[in-house]
C-alpha positions as CSV (number, residue, x, y, z in Angstrom):
1,X,127.1,-192.7,-67.4
2,X,128.7,-191.3,-70.6
3,X,131.1,-188.5,-71.3
4,X,128.4,-186.4,-72.9
5,X,126.5,-186.3,-69.6
6,X,129.6,-185.1,-67.8
7,X,130.1,-182.4,-70.4
8,X,126.6,-181.3,-69.9
9,X,127.0,-181.2,-66.1
10,X,130.2,-179.1,-66.5
11,X,128.5,-176.7,-68.9
12,X,125.8,-176.1,-66.2
13,X,128.5,-175.5,-63.6
14,X,130.6,-173.2,-65.9
15,X,127.6,-171.2,-67.2
16,X,125.9,-171.1,-63.8
17,X,122.5,-172.4,-64.9
18,X,120.5,-174.6,-67.2
19,X,119.4,-171.8,-69.6
20,X,122.8,-170.5,-70.5
21,X,124.3,-174.0,-70.6
22,X,121.6,-175.1,-73.0
23,X,122.2,-172.1,-75.2
24,X,126.0,-172.7,-75.2
25,X,125.5,-176.4,-76.1
26,X,122.8,-175.6,-78.7
27,X,120.4,-177.9,-76.9
28,X,116.8,-177.4,-75.7
29,X,116.5,-177.0,-71.9
30,X,114.3,-180.1,-71.6
31,X,116.9,-182.2,-73.4
32,X,119.6,-180.9,-71.1
33,X,117.5,-181.5,-68.0
34,X,116.7,-185.1,-69.1
35,X,120.4,-185.8,-69.6
36,X,121.3,-184.5,-66.1
37,X,118.4,-186.5,-64.5
38,X,119.8,-189.6,-66.2
39,X,123.2,-188.9,-64.8
40,X,121.7,-188.3,-61.3
41,X,119.9,-191.6,-61.5
42,X,123.0,-193.4,-62.5
43,X,125.0,-191.8,-59.6
44,X,122.1,-192.3,-57.2
45,X,122.5,-188.7,-56.0
46,X,121.0,-185.2,-56.8
47,X,123.6,-182.9,-58.3
48,X,121.7,-179.6,-58.3
49,X,119.1,-178.0,-56.1
50,X,116.5,-176.3,-58.4
51,X,115.6,-173.0,-56.8
52,X,113.3,-171.1,-59.1
53,X,115.4,-170.6,-62.3
54,X,118.7,-171.1,-60.4
55,X,120.7,-174.4,-60.2
56,X,122.7,-174.6,-57.0
57,X,125.2,-177.4,-56.6
58,X,124.7,-180.0,-53.9
59,X,127.6,-181.5,-52.0
60,X,127.5,-184.4,-54.4
61,X,127.6,-182.0,-57.4
62,X,130.6,-180.2,-56.0
63,X,132.4,-183.5,-55.4
64,X,131.8,-184.5,-59.1
65,X,133.4,-181.4,-60.6
66,X,137.0,-182.4,-60.5
67,X,136.7,-186.0,-61.5
68,X,134.3,-184.9,-64.3
69,X,136.9,-182.4,-65.6
70,X,139.6,-185.1,-65.5
71,X,137.4,-187.5,-67.4
72,X,136.5,-185.0,-70.1
73,X,140.1,-183.8,-70.3
74,X,141.3,-187.4,-70.7
75,X,138.9,-187.9,-73.6
76,X,140.1,-184.6,-75.2
77,X,143.7,-185.8,-74.8
78,X,142.8,-189.1,-76.6
79,X,141.1,-187.2,-79.4
80,X,144.0,-184.8,-79.7
81,X,146.4,-187.7,-79.8
82,X,144.6,-189.0,-82.9
83,X,144.7,-185.5,-84.4
84,X,148.5,-185.5,-83.8
85,X,148.9,-188.2,-86.4
86,X,147.7,-185.5,-88.8
87,X,150.2,-182.9,-87.4
88,X,147.7,-181.1,-85.3
89,X,145.5,-179.9,-88.1
90,X,142.6,-179.4,-85.8
91,X,141.9,-179.2,-82.1
92,X,141.6,-176.8,-79.2
93,X,143.9,-175.8,-76.3
94,X,142.7,-174.2,-73.1
95,X,145.1,-171.8,-71.4
96,X,144.4,-170.0,-68.1
97,X,146.1,-166.6,-67.9
98,X,146.3,-163.6,-65.6
99,X,145.2,-160.3,-67.3
100,X,148.5,-158.6,-67.6
101,X,150.3,-161.7,-68.9
102,X,147.4,-162.2,-71.4
103,X,148.6,-159.0,-73.0
104,X,152.2,-160.1,-73.1
105,X,153.9,-162.6,-73.3
106,X,150.7,-164.6,-74.3
107,X,150.3,-162.6,-77.5
108,X,153.8,-163.5,-78.6
109,X,153.3,-167.1,-77.6
110,X,150.0,-167.5,-79.5
111,X,151.4,-165.8,-82.6
112,X,154.3,-168.3,-82.7
113,X,152.0,-171.3,-82.1
114,X,149.3,-170.2,-84.5
115,X,151.8,-169.6,-87.2
116,X,152.9,-173.3,-87.0
117,X,149.6,-174.9,-86.1
118,X,146.8,-172.7,-87.6
119,X,144.2,-175.4,-87.2
120,X,144.4,-175.5,-83.4
121,X,142.3,-172.8,-81.7
122,X,143.5,-171.4,-78.4
123,X,140.9,-170.7,-75.7
124,X,142.1,-168.2,-73.1
125,X,140.5,-168.6,-69.7
126,X,140.5,-165.6,-67.3
127,X,142.3,-166.0,-64.0
128,X,142.9,-163.0,-61.7
129,X,145.6,-164.4,-59.4
130,X,148.4,-166.9,-59.6
131,X,146.5,-169.3,-57.3
132,X,143.5,-169.2,-59.7
133,X,145.8,-170.2,-62.6
134,X,147.4,-173.1,-60.6
135,X,143.9,-174.3,-59.5
136,X,142.6,-174.3,-63.1
137,X,145.6,-176.3,-64.4
138,X,145.6,-178.6,-61.4
139,X,141.9,-179.5,-61.8
140,X,141.9,-179.8,-65.6
141,X,139.9,-176.7,-66.3
142,X,142.9,-175.6,-68.4
143,X,145.9,-177.6,-69.7
144,X,148.4,-174.7,-69.5
145,X,148.6,-171.6,-67.4
146,X,150.4,-168.3,-67.6
147,X,151.1,-166.4,-64.4
148,X,153.3,-163.9,-62.6
149,X,154.8,-164.3,-59.1
150,X,157.2,-162.4,-57.0
151,X,159.3,-165.5,-56.3
152,X,159.7,-169.2,-57.4
153,X,156.5,-171.2,-57.7
154,X,156.5,-174.0,-55.2
155,X,153.2,-175.8,-55.9
156,X,154.1,-179.5,-56.5
157,X,150.9,-180.2,-58.5
158,X,152.2,-178.4,-61.6
159,X,155.4,-178.1,-63.6
160,X,156.7,-174.5,-64.0
161,X,158.6,-173.3,-67.1
162,X,160.3,-169.9,-66.7
163,X,159.1,-167.4,-69.3
164,X,161.0,-164.3,-68.4
165,X,160.3,-161.4,-66.1
166,X,158.3,-158.1,-66.2
167,X,159.2,-155.0,-64.3
168,X,156.7,-152.6,-62.7
169,X,156.0,-149.3,-64.5
170,X,153.9,-146.3,-63.7
171,X,151.0,-145.2,-66.0
172,X,150.1,-141.5,-65.9
173,X,147.9,-139.2,-68.1
174,X,149.9,-137.1,-70.6
175,X,149.6,-134.1,-68.3
176,X,150.5,-136.1,-65.2
177,X,152.6,-135.0,-62.3
178,X,156.0,-136.3,-63.6
179,X,157.9,-135.1,-66.6
180,X,158.3,-137.6,-69.4
181,X,161.7,-139.2,-70.2
182,X,162.9,-140.1,-66.7
183,X,162.3,-142.9,-64.2
184,X,160.1,-142.2,-61.1
185,X,161.5,-143.0,-57.7
186,X,159.0,-145.0,-55.7
187,X,159.2,-142.4,-52.9
188,X,157.7,-139.9,-55.4
189,X,154.4,-141.7,-55.3
190,X,153.8,-140.3,-51.8
191,X,150.8,-138.1,-51.8
192,X,149.6,-139.4,-55.2
193,X,146.2,-141.0,-56.0
194,X,146.6,-144.5,-57.3
195,X,144.3,-146.9,-59.1
196,X,144.9,-150.4,-57.8
197,X,143.9,-154.0,-58.6
198,X,142.5,-156.7,-56.3
199,X,144.4,-158.3,-53.5
200,X,146.2,-161.5,-54.5
201,X,147.8,-159.9,-57.6
202,X,151.5,-158.9,-58.0
203,X,150.6,-155.3,-58.8
204,X,148.5,-155.0,-55.6
205,X,151.2,-156.6,-53.5
206,X,153.7,-154.0,-54.9
207,X,151.7,-151.0,-53.9
208,X,150.7,-152.5,-50.5
209,X,154.4,-153.0,-50.0
210,X,155.0,-149.3,-50.7
211,X,152.5,-148.3,-48.1
212,X,154.0,-150.7,-45.5
213,X,157.4,-149.1,-46.2
214,X,156.0,-145.7,-45.2
215,X,155.1,-144.3,-48.6
216,X,151.6,-142.8,-48.1
217,X,149.3,-142.5,-51.0
218,X,145.5,-142.4,-51.5
219,X,143.6,-145.1,-53.4
220,X,141.4,-143.4,-56.0
221,X,139.8,-146.6,-57.3
222,X,140.1,-150.3,-56.7
223,X,139.1,-152.5,-59.6
224,X,139.0,-156.2,-60.4
225,X,138.6,-155.3,-64.1
226,X,142.2,-154.8,-65.3
227,X,140.9,-153.3,-68.6
228,X,139.4,-150.4,-66.6
229,X,142.8,-149.2,-65.4
230,X,144.0,-147.5,-68.5
231,X,140.8,-145.6,-69.2
232,X,140.7,-144.5,-65.6
233,X,144.3,-143.2,-65.8
234,X,143.6,-141.3,-69.1
235,X,140.5,-139.8,-67.5
236,X,142.7,-138.3,-64.7
237,X,141.3,-140.4,-61.9
238,X,144.7,-141.4,-60.7
239,X,148.0,-143.1,-61.5
240,X,148.5,-146.8,-61.8
241,X,151.4,-149.3,-61.2
242,X,151.2,-152.1,-63.8
243,X,153.6,-154.5,-65.4
244,X,155.5,-153.5,-68.5
245,X,153.3,-155.8,-70.6
246,X,151.0,-152.8,-70.8
247,X,153.6,-150.4,-72.2
248,X,152.8,-150.6,-75.9
249,X,149.0,-150.5,-75.5
250,X,149.2,-147.7,-73.0
251,X,151.6,-145.5,-75.1
252,X,149.4,-146.1,-78.2
253,X,146.4,-144.9,-76.1
254,X,148.3,-141.7,-75.1
255,X,149.4,-142.5,-71.6
256,X,152.9,-141.9,-70.3
257,X,154.7,-145.1,-69.2
258,X,157.6,-144.5,-66.8
259,X,160.0,-146.9,-65.2
260,X,159.9,-147.1,-61.4
261,X,163.1,-147.1,-59.4
262,X,164.4,-149.2,-57.8
263,X,163.6,-151.8,-60.4
264,X,161.2,-154.5,-59.1
265,X,160.1,-157.4,-61.2
266,X,157.7,-160.3,-61.4
267,X,158.7,-163.7,-62.6
268,X,156.6,-165.1,-65.5
269,X,155.9,-168.8,-65.7
270,X,154.1,-171.1,-68.1
271,X,152.8,-174.0,-66.1
272,X,151.5,-177.4,-67.1
273,X,150.0,-180.5,-65.4
274,X,152.2,-183.3,-64.2
275,X,149.9,-185.7,-66.0
276,X,150.5,-186.6,-69.7
277,X,149.9,-183.6,-71.9
278,X,148.0,-183.5,-75.1
279,X,150.0,-183.0,-78.3
280,X,148.6,-179.4,-78.6
281,X,149.9,-178.5,-75.1
282,X,153.3,-180.0,-75.7
283,X,153.6,-178.2,-79.0
284,X,152.5,-174.9,-77.4
285,X,155.1,-175.2,-74.7
286,X,157.8,-175.8,-77.3
287,X,156.7,-172.9,-79.6
288,X,156.0,-170.5,-76.7
289,X,159.2,-170.9,-74.8
290,X,161.3,-170.7,-78.0
291,X,159.4,-167.5,-79.0
292,X,160.1,-165.9,-75.6
293,X,163.8,-166.7,-75.8
294,X,164.2,-165.1,-79.2
295,X,162.2,-161.9,-78.6
């Protein structure tokens, strides 16, 4: 077994098939298949069921994912440690982020980091819930994670670094039901049509809490694609409760952004593994947290 075989195995898992993995790796599919077959022979177990053009993980394959990620991450850490001697002139850092926090504060964090270490590329991995972010950091799919929670993060597998807070705001079209320039009381959302995100997110928990408190509204649309919310609002489909990280983008697009009273916030956290961090991850933590403090 060698590290390249594990990288090939993970590429098939992440790209959900041999064809797309081969394209991403710039390999021919026969070469990729041969490498996986050699890994299976070495392990003495089949890792994938070949069903037509699909590759379905076996139980052995699922069991290999986490240790394979750990092994690959350890090698990347070793490579990054060598690059650190040259002041992080090159390298890559994987960060898992929830959609709203990927707008802000991640933009501010990456700007600060990139200004100091322009040779290190940042790869942003999509995660829709706080649990997704924690799992990606815990298993090594990403070194750092950016998430939002309604309370303190209690997961013992990761280290949490406070990165500020974000309040909930209301997006409406320019001709929406509320006049610009004043906050909207949460009770005023009664009878409105709302665009909501998926369960497990802070924004969805907030609107579900409104309904539980007796504020009745209709759900106009439910979407897992956070980027669809603003276009839907501007098209007049409904209103949306989002975090204030969307404020600048929404206002530039022509939407009205209104504070909701009483003020309710989410806590933003940058998380890292408890294992030894790569130099790039350590440098990002330092730059990112300093940038947030001085905004």
